[in-house]
N, CA, C and O atoms as a CHARMM CRD file, in Angstrom:
* protein
*
  300
    1    1 UNK  N      8.97500  32.36800  17.36000 PROA 1      0.00000
    2    1 UNK  CA     9.62700  32.70200  16.12800 PROA 1      0.00000
    3    1 UNK  C     10.51700  31.63500  15.54700 PROA 1      0.00000
    4    1 UNK  O     10.79600  31.62400  14.34800 PROA 1      0.00000
    5    2 UNK  N     10.96000  30.74300  16.39900 PROA 2      0.00000
    6    2 UNK  CA    11.58200  29.43300  15.72600 PROA 2      0.00000
    7    2 UNK  C     11.06800  28.68600  14.68400 PROA 2      0.00000
    8    2 UNK  O     11.75500  28.07500  13.86600 PROA 2      0.00000
    9    3 UNK  N      9.58800  28.74200  14.71900 PROA 3      0.00000
   10    3 UNK  CA     8.93100  27.97000  13.82100 PROA 3      0.00000
   11    3 UNK  C      9.12500  28.63500  12.31900 PROA 3      0.00000
   12    3 UNK  O      9.24300  27.95100  11.30300 PROA 3      0.00000
   13    4 UNK  N      9.13700  29.88100  12.34000 PROA 4      0.00000
   14    4 UNK  CA     9.36500  30.67100  11.13300 PROA 4      0.00000
   15    4 UNK  C     10.78200  30.61900  10.62600 PROA 4      0.00000
   16    4 UNK  O     11.08800  30.44000   9.44700 PROA 4      0.00000
   17    5 UNK  N     11.67300  30.80500  11.69400 PROA 5      0.00000
   18    5 UNK  CA    13.15800  30.62200  11.35900 PROA 5      0.00000
   19    5 UNK  C     13.64100  29.37800  10.91200 PROA 5      0.00000
   20    5 UNK  O     14.50900  29.32900  10.04100 PROA 5      0.00000
   21    6 UNK  N     13.15700  28.35900  11.42900 PROA 6      0.00000
   22    6 UNK  CA    13.80900  27.06800  11.16500 PROA 6      0.00000
   23    6 UNK  C     12.83300  26.12200  10.50900 PROA 6      0.00000
   24    6 UNK  O     13.31400  25.09800  10.02300 PROA 6      0.00000
   25    7 UNK  N     11.52700  26.31800  10.42400 PROA 7      0.00000
   26    7 UNK  CA    10.68500  25.37400   9.73400 PROA 7      0.00000
   27    7 UNK  C      9.59900  26.26200   8.70700 PROA 7      0.00000
   28    7 UNK  O      8.58800  25.75800   8.21900 PROA 7      0.00000
   29    8 UNK  N      9.96400  27.45200   8.52900 PROA 8      0.00000
   30    8 UNK  CA     9.08300  28.52200   7.68500 PROA 8      0.00000
   31    8 UNK  C      9.08700  27.85400   6.41200 PROA 8      0.00000
   32    8 UNK  O      8.01200  27.46900   5.95000 PROA 8      0.00000
   33    9 UNK  N     10.24700  27.65300   5.73600 PROA 9      0.00000
   34    9 UNK  CA    10.24500  27.14200   4.36400 PROA 9      0.00000
   35    9 UNK  C      9.39100  25.73200   4.17900 PROA 9      0.00000
   36    9 UNK  O      8.60400  25.63000   3.23700 PROA 9      0.00000
   37   10 UNK  N      9.56500  24.75200   5.03600 PROA 10     0.00000
   38   10 UNK  CA     8.89800  23.63100   4.99700 PROA 10     0.00000
   39   10 UNK  C      7.31200  23.76700   5.24800 PROA 10     0.00000
   40   10 UNK  O      6.49200  23.17900   4.54400 PROA 10     0.00000
   41   11 UNK  N      6.96300  24.61800   6.34200 PROA 11     0.00000
   42   11 UNK  CA     5.54700  24.97200   6.37000 PROA 11     0.00000
   43   11 UNK  C      4.93200  25.65400   5.09700 PROA 11     0.00000
   44   11 UNK  O      3.83300  25.31400   4.65900 PROA 11     0.00000
   45   12 UNK  N      5.70100  26.63400   4.52900 PROA 12     0.00000
   46   12 UNK  CA     5.15000  27.08300   3.31100 PROA 12     0.00000
   47   12 UNK  C      5.01200  26.25100   2.09800 PROA 12     0.00000
   48   12 UNK  O      4.10600  26.41500   1.28100 PROA 12     0.00000
   49   13 UNK  N      5.96900  25.32200   2.00000 PROA 13     0.00000
   50   13 UNK  CA     6.01700  24.35000   0.90800 PROA 13     0.00000
   51   13 UNK  C      4.77100  23.40000   1.11200 PROA 13     0.00000
   52   13 UNK  O      4.03400  23.14600   0.15900 PROA 13     0.00000
   53   14 UNK  N      4.55700  22.89900   2.32600 PROA 14     0.00000
   54   14 UNK  CA     3.41300  21.94800   2.58600 PROA 14     0.00000
   55   14 UNK  C      2.15200  22.68000   2.35000 PROA 14     0.00000
   56   14 UNK  O      1.19600  22.06600   1.87700 PROA 14     0.00000
   57   15 UNK  N      2.05600  24.00900   2.65100 PROA 15     0.00000
   58   15 UNK  CA     0.88700  24.55800   2.43100 PROA 15     0.00000
   59   15 UNK  C      0.55100  24.85600   0.95300 PROA 15     0.00000
   60   15 UNK  O     -0.58100  24.76900   0.47600 PROA 15     0.00000
   61   16 UNK  N      1.70400  25.22900   0.26100 PROA 16     0.00000
   62   16 UNK  CA     1.71800  25.49400  -1.08300 PROA 16     0.00000
   63   16 UNK  C      1.23200  24.26400  -1.97800 PROA 16     0.00000
   64   16 UNK  O      0.68600  24.42300  -3.07000 PROA 16     0.00000
   65   17 UNK  N      1.47300  23.10000  -1.43600 PROA 17     0.00000
   66   17 UNK  CA     0.94900  21.75500  -2.11900 PROA 17     0.00000
   67   17 UNK  C     -0.33100  21.50500  -1.66400 PROA 17     0.00000
   68   17 UNK  O     -0.69400  20.34100  -1.83000 PROA 17     0.00000
   69   18 UNK  N     -1.26100  22.38000  -1.04700 PROA 18     0.00000
   70   18 UNK  CA    -2.49300  22.16800  -0.71900 PROA 18     0.00000
   71   18 UNK  C     -2.88300  21.37600   0.67400 PROA 18     0.00000
   72   18 UNK  O     -4.02500  21.04400   0.99200 PROA 18     0.00000
   73   19 UNK  N     -1.71800  21.15500   1.40900 PROA 19     0.00000
   74   19 UNK  CA    -1.97800  20.39600   2.58900 PROA 19     0.00000
   75   19 UNK  C     -2.51700  21.52600   3.83700 PROA 19     0.00000
   76   19 UNK  O     -2.07600  22.67200   3.93300 PROA 19     0.00000
   77   20 UNK  N     -3.31200  21.06500   4.52900 PROA 20     0.00000
   78   20 UNK  CA    -3.65700  21.75100   5.73200 PROA 20     0.00000
   79   20 UNK  C     -2.58800  21.69100   7.07100 PROA 20     0.00000
   80   20 UNK  O     -2.38600  20.69300   7.76200 PROA 20     0.00000
   81   21 UNK  N     -2.04900  22.85100   7.21600 PROA 21     0.00000
   82   21 UNK  CA    -0.80000  22.82300   8.19500 PROA 21     0.00000
   83   21 UNK  C     -1.23300  23.49000   9.57200 PROA 21     0.00000
   84   21 UNK  O     -1.81800  24.57300   9.58200 PROA 21     0.00000
   85   22 UNK  N     -0.98300  22.93900  10.49400 PROA 22     0.00000
   86   22 UNK  CA    -1.27300  23.36500  11.81900 PROA 22     0.00000
   87   22 UNK  C      0.26900  23.44100  12.52000 PROA 22     0.00000
   88   22 UNK  O      1.01500  22.46300  12.54800 PROA 22     0.00000
   89   23 UNK  N      0.60900  24.72100  13.06200 PROA 23     0.00000
   90   23 UNK  CA     1.91800  24.81500  13.63600 PROA 23     0.00000
   91   23 UNK  C      1.80000  25.17500  15.14100 PROA 23     0.00000
   92   23 UNK  O      1.30900  26.23500  15.52800 PROA 23     0.00000
   93   24 UNK  N      2.25600  24.27700  15.90200 PROA 24     0.00000
   94   24 UNK  CA     1.95100  24.23400  17.29000 PROA 24     0.00000
   95   24 UNK  C      3.28100  24.55700  18.03000 PROA 24     0.00000
   96   24 UNK  O      4.32500  24.07100  17.59600 PROA 24     0.00000
   97   25 UNK  N      3.28800  25.36600  19.14200 PROA 25     0.00000
   98   25 UNK  CA     4.54900  25.89400  19.78800 PROA 25     0.00000
   99   25 UNK  C      4.02600  26.37600  21.25200 PROA 25     0.00000
  100   25 UNK  O      2.82000  26.57100  21.40500 PROA 25     0.00000
  101   26 UNK  N      4.75500  26.52900  22.11000 PROA 26     0.00000
  102   26 UNK  CA     4.32100  27.29600  23.32700 PROA 26     0.00000
  103   26 UNK  C      4.34400  28.67300  23.04300 PROA 26     0.00000
  104   26 UNK  O      5.19400  29.12600  22.27700 PROA 26     0.00000
  105   27 UNK  N      3.32500  29.53300  23.69100 PROA 27     0.00000
  106   27 UNK  CA     3.38800  30.87600  23.78500 PROA 27     0.00000
  107   27 UNK  C      3.70100  31.45600  22.27500 PROA 27     0.00000
  108   27 UNK  O      4.73600  32.09900  22.09600 PROA 27     0.00000
  109   28 UNK  N      2.85600  31.23300  21.27700 PROA 28     0.00000
  110   28 UNK  CA     3.03000  31.94500  19.95700 PROA 28     0.00000
  111   28 UNK  C      2.61200  33.37200  20.03100 PROA 28     0.00000
  112   28 UNK  O      1.44100  33.63300  20.30900 PROA 28     0.00000
  113   29 UNK  N      3.50900  34.34900  19.79700 PROA 29     0.00000
  114   29 UNK  CA     2.91200  35.76800  19.89000 PROA 29     0.00000
  115   29 UNK  C      2.38500  36.18500  18.72100 PROA 29     0.00000
  116   29 UNK  O      2.56300  35.46800  17.73600 PROA 29     0.00000
  117   30 UNK  N      1.68300  37.34000  18.60000 PROA 30     0.00000
  118   30 UNK  CA     0.99000  37.73700  17.61600 PROA 30     0.00000
  119   30 UNK  C      1.63500  37.94600  16.21600 PROA 30     0.00000
  120   30 UNK  O      1.06100  37.64300  15.17100 PROA 30     0.00000
  121   31 UNK  N      2.87000  38.48400  16.28600 PROA 31     0.00000
  122   31 UNK  CA     3.66000  38.59400  15.20600 PROA 31     0.00000
  123   31 UNK  C      3.95200  37.11300  14.51400 PROA 31     0.00000
  124   31 UNK  O      3.76200  36.93200  13.31200 PROA 31     0.00000
  125   32 UNK  N      4.32700  36.30400  15.20700 PROA 32     0.00000
  126   32 UNK  CA     4.69100  35.02000  14.82400 PROA 32     0.00000
  127   32 UNK  C      3.37300  34.34000  14.20100 PROA 32     0.00000
  128   32 UNK  O      3.45600  33.71600  13.14300 PROA 32     0.00000
  129   33 UNK  N      2.05200  34.49100  14.94300 PROA 33     0.00000
  130   33 UNK  CA     1.00100  33.97600  14.44400 PROA 33     0.00000
  131   33 UNK  C      0.66300  34.45200  12.92100 PROA 33     0.00000
  132   33 UNK  O      0.37200  33.69600  11.99400 PROA 33     0.00000
  133   34 UNK  N      0.76900  35.91800  12.86600 PROA 34     0.00000
  134   34 UNK  CA     0.50100  36.44500  11.57000 PROA 34     0.00000
  135   34 UNK  C      1.60500  35.89400  10.41300 PROA 34     0.00000
  136   34 UNK  O      1.36000  35.65200   9.23100 PROA 34     0.00000
  137   35 UNK  N      2.63800  35.79600  10.98000 PROA 35     0.00000
  138   35 UNK  CA     3.63400  35.15900   9.82200 PROA 35     0.00000
  139   35 UNK  C      3.22800  33.72900   9.51500 PROA 35     0.00000
  140   35 UNK  O      3.35700  33.34400   8.35300 PROA 35     0.00000
  141   36 UNK  N      2.76000  32.92000  10.41700 PROA 36     0.00000
  142   36 UNK  CA     2.42500  31.61900  10.08100 PROA 36     0.00000
  143   36 UNK  C      1.14500  31.67800   9.30000 PROA 36     0.00000
  144   36 UNK  O      0.96800  30.72700   8.53900 PROA 36     0.00000
  145   37 UNK  N      0.28900  32.53300   9.33300 PROA 37     0.00000
  146   37 UNK  CA    -1.00800  32.59600   8.59200 PROA 37     0.00000
  147   37 UNK  C     -0.48400  33.04700   7.38400 PROA 37     0.00000
  148   37 UNK  O     -0.93600  32.45000   6.40800 PROA 37     0.00000
  149   38 UNK  N      0.30100  33.88600   7.16100 PROA 38     0.00000
  150   38 UNK  CA     0.79300  34.44500   5.88300 PROA 38     0.00000
  151   38 UNK  C      1.46000  33.32200   4.99400 PROA 38     0.00000
  152   38 UNK  O      1.44500  33.48800   3.77400 PROA 38     0.00000
  153   39 UNK  N      1.97300  32.32700   5.46100 PROA 39     0.00000
  154   39 UNK  CA     2.59700  31.41500   4.70100 PROA 39     0.00000
  155   39 UNK  C      1.72800  30.06400   4.63000 PROA 39     0.00000
  156   39 UNK  O      2.21300  29.00800   4.22400 PROA 39     0.00000
  157   40 UNK  N      0.40700  30.19500   5.05900 PROA 40     0.00000
  158   40 UNK  CA    -0.44700  29.08800   4.96000 PROA 40     0.00000
  159   40 UNK  C     -0.68500  28.06800   6.11900 PROA 40     0.00000
  160   40 UNK  O     -1.11800  26.93900   5.88700 PROA 40     0.00000
  161   41 UNK  N     -0.39400  28.49700   7.33900 PROA 41     0.00000
  162   41 UNK  CA    -0.45700  27.63700   8.49900 PROA 41     0.00000
  163   41 UNK  C     -1.41600  28.20400   9.46000 PROA 41     0.00000
  164   41 UNK  O     -1.65300  29.40500   9.59400 PROA 41     0.00000
  165   42 UNK  N     -1.97000  27.19200  10.14600 PROA 42     0.00000
  166   42 UNK  CA    -3.01900  27.76700  11.39300 PROA 42     0.00000
  167   42 UNK  C     -2.21500  27.60200  12.68700 PROA 42     0.00000
  168   42 UNK  O     -2.07100  26.49400  13.20400 PROA 42     0.00000
  169   43 UNK  N     -1.69600  28.72600  13.20100 PROA 43     0.00000
  170   43 UNK  CA    -1.00000  28.65900  14.67100 PROA 43     0.00000
  171   43 UNK  C     -1.88800  28.27400  15.65200 PROA 43     0.00000
  172   43 UNK  O     -3.04600  28.67700  15.76300 PROA 43     0.00000
  173   44 UNK  N     -1.15700  27.26000  16.56200 PROA 44     0.00000
  174   44 UNK  CA    -1.70300  26.92200  17.68900 PROA 44     0.00000
  175   44 UNK  C     -0.84000  27.01400  18.86000 PROA 44     0.00000
  176   44 UNK  O      0.27300  26.48900  18.82100 PROA 44     0.00000
  177   45 UNK  N     -1.27300  27.66900  19.96300 PROA 45     0.00000
  178   45 UNK  CA    -0.20300  27.84500  21.16500 PROA 45     0.00000
  179   45 UNK  C     -0.55600  26.68400  22.20200 PROA 45     0.00000
  180   45 UNK  O     -1.71600  26.40800  22.50500 PROA 45     0.00000
  181   46 UNK  N      0.43100  26.11200  22.65200 PROA 46     0.00000
  182   46 UNK  CA     0.19400  24.96500  23.50300 PROA 46     0.00000
  183   46 UNK  C      0.99300  25.15200  24.79100 PROA 46     0.00000
  184   46 UNK  O      2.14000  25.58600  24.69500 PROA 46     0.00000
  185   47 UNK  N      0.48200  24.86100  25.98900 PROA 47     0.00000
  186   47 UNK  CA     1.20300  24.88600  27.27800 PROA 47     0.00000
  187   47 UNK  C      2.19900  23.80800  27.32100 PROA 47     0.00000
  188   47 UNK  O      1.92400  22.83600  28.02400 PROA 47     0.00000
  189   48 UNK  N      3.38700  23.82400  26.63900 PROA 48     0.00000
  190   48 UNK  CA     4.36200  22.76600  26.74800 PROA 48     0.00000
  191   48 UNK  C      5.39300  23.14900  27.83800 PROA 48     0.00000
  192   48 UNK  O      5.67800  24.31900  28.09500 PROA 48     0.00000
  193   49 UNK  N      5.91300  22.10100  28.44100 PROA 49     0.00000
  194   49 UNK  CA     6.74400  22.16200  29.51800 PROA 49     0.00000
  195   49 UNK  C      7.78400  21.14800  29.24700 PROA 49     0.00000
  196   49 UNK  O      7.64800  20.03300  29.75100 PROA 49     0.00000
  197   50 UNK  N      8.90000  21.43700  28.43900 PROA 50     0.00000
  198   50 UNK  CA     9.76200  20.47600  28.10100 PROA 50     0.00000
  199   50 UNK  C     11.15500  20.54300  28.91900 PROA 50     0.00000
  200   50 UNK  O     12.09600  19.78400  28.68600 PROA 50     0.00000
  201   51 UNK  N     11.16200  21.46500  29.82200 PROA 51     0.00000
  202   51 UNK  CA    12.52700  21.74000  30.61700 PROA 51     0.00000
  203   51 UNK  C     12.22600  21.37500  32.09900 PROA 51     0.00000
  204   51 UNK  O     13.05400  21.46900  33.00600 PROA 51     0.00000
  205   52 UNK  N     11.01900  20.97300  32.23100 PROA 52     0.00000
  206   52 UNK  CA    10.79200  20.68800  33.83200 PROA 52     0.00000
  207   52 UNK  C     10.86000  19.32600  34.12600 PROA 52     0.00000
  208   52 UNK  O     10.75900  18.49800  33.22100 PROA 52     0.00000
  209   53 UNK  N     11.04200  18.95900  35.45200 PROA 53     0.00000
  210   53 UNK  CA    11.17400  17.60700  35.72200 PROA 53     0.00000
  211   53 UNK  C      9.87100  17.51100  36.74200 PROA 53     0.00000
  212   53 UNK  O      9.91600  16.64300  37.61300 PROA 53     0.00000
  213   54 UNK  N      8.89600  18.23700  36.67300 PROA 54     0.00000
  214   54 UNK  CA     7.52200  18.13100  37.41300 PROA 54     0.00000
  215   54 UNK  C      6.82100  17.32200  36.56700 PROA 54     0.00000
  216   54 UNK  O      6.62100  17.60700  35.38600 PROA 54     0.00000
  217   55 UNK  N      6.32200  16.03100  37.26400 PROA 55     0.00000
  218   55 UNK  CA     5.59600  15.07600  36.52300 PROA 55     0.00000
  219   55 UNK  C      4.22500  15.73500  36.09400 PROA 55     0.00000
  220   55 UNK  O      3.69100  15.40700  35.03400 PROA 55     0.00000
  221   56 UNK  N      3.70500  16.60700  36.88200 PROA 56     0.00000
  222   56 UNK  CA     2.29900  17.16800  36.63200 PROA 56     0.00000
  223   56 UNK  C      2.38500  18.10900  35.55700 PROA 56     0.00000
  224   56 UNK  O      1.36200  18.16900  34.87400 PROA 56     0.00000
  225   57 UNK  N      3.42700  18.93700  35.18500 PROA 57     0.00000
  226   57 UNK  CA     3.43200  19.79500  34.15700 PROA 57     0.00000
  227   57 UNK  C      3.74000  18.95900  32.74300 PROA 57     0.00000
  228   57 UNK  O      3.33700  19.36500  31.65300 PROA 57     0.00000
  229   58 UNK  N      4.44800  17.83800  32.90400 PROA 58     0.00000
  230   58 UNK  CA     4.58800  17.01400  31.87500 PROA 58     0.00000
  231   58 UNK  C      3.21100  16.47000  31.44700 PROA 58     0.00000
  232   58 UNK  O      2.83200  16.63300  30.28700 PROA 58     0.00000
  233   59 UNK  N      2.46200  15.83400  32.34900 PROA 59     0.00000
  234   59 UNK  CA     1.22900  15.38200  32.01200 PROA 59     0.00000
  235   59 UNK  C      0.36400  16.38500  31.43000 PROA 59     0.00000
  236   59 UNK  O     -0.36200  16.12500  30.47000 PROA 59     0.00000
  237   60 UNK  N      0.42000  17.58700  32.01100 PROA 60     0.00000
  238   60 UNK  CA    -0.39200  18.74900  31.24700 PROA 60     0.00000
  239   60 UNK  C     -0.09300  18.77600  29.85800 PROA 60     0.00000
  240   60 UNK  O     -0.97300  18.70300  29.00100 PROA 60     0.00000
  241   61 UNK  N      1.13000  18.87900  29.60600 PROA 61     0.00000
  242   61 UNK  CA     1.86500  19.01000  28.15300 PROA 61     0.00000
  243   61 UNK  C      1.35700  17.81100  27.38900 PROA 61     0.00000
  244   61 UNK  O      0.77900  18.02200  26.32300 PROA 61     0.00000
  245   62 UNK  N      1.49200  16.74100  27.76400 PROA 62     0.00000
  246   62 UNK  CA     1.08400  15.56200  27.09100 PROA 62     0.00000
  247   62 UNK  C     -0.47900  15.58300  26.78400 PROA 62     0.00000
  248   62 UNK  O     -0.88800  15.14400  25.70900 PROA 62     0.00000
  249   63 UNK  N     -1.29100  16.06900  27.68400 PROA 63     0.00000
  250   63 UNK  CA    -2.74500  16.05400  27.56000 PROA 63     0.00000
  251   63 UNK  C     -3.12900  17.25700  26.40000 PROA 63     0.00000
  252   63 UNK  O     -4.06500  17.10400  25.61500 PROA 63     0.00000
  253   64 UNK  N     -2.34500  18.36000  26.41400 PROA 64     0.00000
  254   64 UNK  CA    -2.38800  19.35500  25.57800 PROA 64     0.00000
  255   64 UNK  C     -2.28400  18.71100  24.07700 PROA 64     0.00000
  256   64 UNK  O     -3.12000  18.87700  23.18900 PROA 64     0.00000
  257   65 UNK  N     -1.13800  17.97800  23.98700 PROA 65     0.00000
  258   65 UNK  CA    -0.66000  17.55100  22.61600 PROA 65     0.00000
  259   65 UNK  C     -1.60600  16.44000  22.14000 PROA 65     0.00000
  260   65 UNK  O     -1.78300  16.30900  20.92900 PROA 65     0.00000
  261   66 UNK  N     -2.25100  15.59600  23.05000 PROA 66     0.00000
  262   66 UNK  CA    -3.21100  14.53100  22.66100 PROA 66     0.00000
  263   66 UNK  C     -4.59400  15.34400  22.18300 PROA 66     0.00000
  264   66 UNK  O     -5.25200  14.93800  21.22500 PROA 66     0.00000
  265   67 UNK  N     -4.93900  16.44900  22.89500 PROA 67     0.00000
  266   67 UNK  CA    -6.14500  17.13600  22.50800 PROA 67     0.00000
  267   67 UNK  C     -5.91800  17.84500  21.08500 PROA 67     0.00000
  268   67 UNK  O     -6.82400  17.86400  20.25200 PROA 67     0.00000
  269   68 UNK  N     -4.79000  18.36600  20.87400 PROA 68     0.00000
  270   68 UNK  CA    -4.47200  18.86600  19.53700 PROA 68     0.00000
  271   68 UNK  C     -4.58000  17.83000  18.47500 PROA 68     0.00000
  272   68 UNK  O     -5.19500  18.03200  17.42800 PROA 68     0.00000
  273   69 UNK  N     -4.02600  16.81600  18.73700 PROA 69     0.00000
  274   69 UNK  CA    -4.17300  15.57900  17.69900 PROA 69     0.00000
  275   69 UNK  C     -5.44600  15.20800  17.32300 PROA 69     0.00000
  276   69 UNK  O     -5.80600  15.00700  16.16300 PROA 69     0.00000
  277   70 UNK  N     -6.25300  15.10000  18.50900 PROA 70     0.00000
  278   70 UNK  CA    -7.70900  14.80800  18.31600 PROA 70     0.00000
  279   70 UNK  C     -8.51200  15.73100  17.48000 PROA 70     0.00000
  280   70 UNK  O     -9.28600  15.41700  16.57600 PROA 70     0.00000
  281   71 UNK  N     -8.20800  16.95500  17.92900 PROA 71     0.00000
  282   71 UNK  CA    -8.86100  18.18200  17.08300 PROA 71     0.00000
  283   71 UNK  C     -8.45000  18.16100  15.57700 PROA 71     0.00000
  284   71 UNK  O     -9.33800  18.20300  14.72500 PROA 71     0.00000
  285   72 UNK  N     -7.26400  18.10300  15.25400 PROA 72     0.00000
  286   72 UNK  CA    -6.70100  18.28900  14.12100 PROA 72     0.00000
  287   72 UNK  C     -6.87300  17.01500  13.21100 PROA 72     0.00000
  288   72 UNK  O     -7.18400  17.10700  12.02300 PROA 72     0.00000
  289   73 UNK  N     -6.65400  15.85200  13.83700 PROA 73     0.00000
  290   73 UNK  CA    -6.97900  14.45300  13.07800 PROA 73     0.00000
  291   73 UNK  C     -5.97000  14.40200  11.99200 PROA 73     0.00000
  292   73 UNK  O     -6.46100  14.22500  10.87700 PROA 73     0.00000
  293   74 UNK  N     -4.67300  14.51600  12.04400 PROA 74     0.00000
  294   74 UNK  CA    -3.91700  14.41800  11.13000 PROA 74     0.00000
  295   74 UNK  C     -3.86000  13.27200  10.33400 PROA 74     0.00000
  296   74 UNK  O     -4.32100  12.24500  10.83300 PROA 74     0.00000
  297   75 UNK  N     -3.33100  13.21600   9.05000 PROA 75     0.00000
  298   75 UNK  CA    -3.18800  11.97300   8.15000 PROA 75     0.00000
  299   75 UNK  C     -1.95900  11.28900   8.50200 PROA 75     0.00000
  300   75 UNK  O     -1.63300  10.26000   7.90900 PROA 75     0.00000
């Protein structure tokens, strides 16, 4: 929900300008995904672990981010 609460206006403005917007966050629920689609963004849920000191989970998060960037190919 923080994507909508804190970045919703930015996401909507970017989509309104014709940009393809992908909004990624850990564990996006169905209501948040629907809200993101309504403002023009494609929601993507990522297995992010930003509060852990476990290097394995950090590597998994990094790999997921790299995979997303490769798939989306942002400008």
